[in-house]
Phi, psi and omega in degrees: 000131185289154179280170180297319178302319177292321175297313181296315181299312180299319182294311183285323190239010177072012181084359179290146177287173169313141185284351179288125183306131176083002185279300179078354172287158178283136177287138177234359182231156169247120177262129174275103172294316174224161181249330183220098358287154182293127173230107187241135181235150174282128189216147175289165180300314181302312181289329175295320180293320181294309180293331177292319177298314182300315179299320176299319183289329181271357191281356181305120184091359178096158177242099175285169179299318177297321177295317176303314182296319182292318177300315183295316181295323175295320177300309179299327180282354177089011186293336178266009186301330179304328183267345188280124175284152176294130178259147179278000000 
């Protein structure tokens, strides 16, 4: 029997996994890569916490749309892997 989180995730995101390459976890969060224009992706809780932390660390001087997109591409490309804990 599916968990409540699985049911909600399938309803919200159609059952697709977290967008982070190699993750495979069900997404339970919507991450705003950008706000204007809005670019929102389904992501698991661990990766959402991680990219939110990284955005906070990189935010000195503000986060423009271009800067947020750059951080997101670097995150997906594994540039922050040294800080990334192994996920189960």
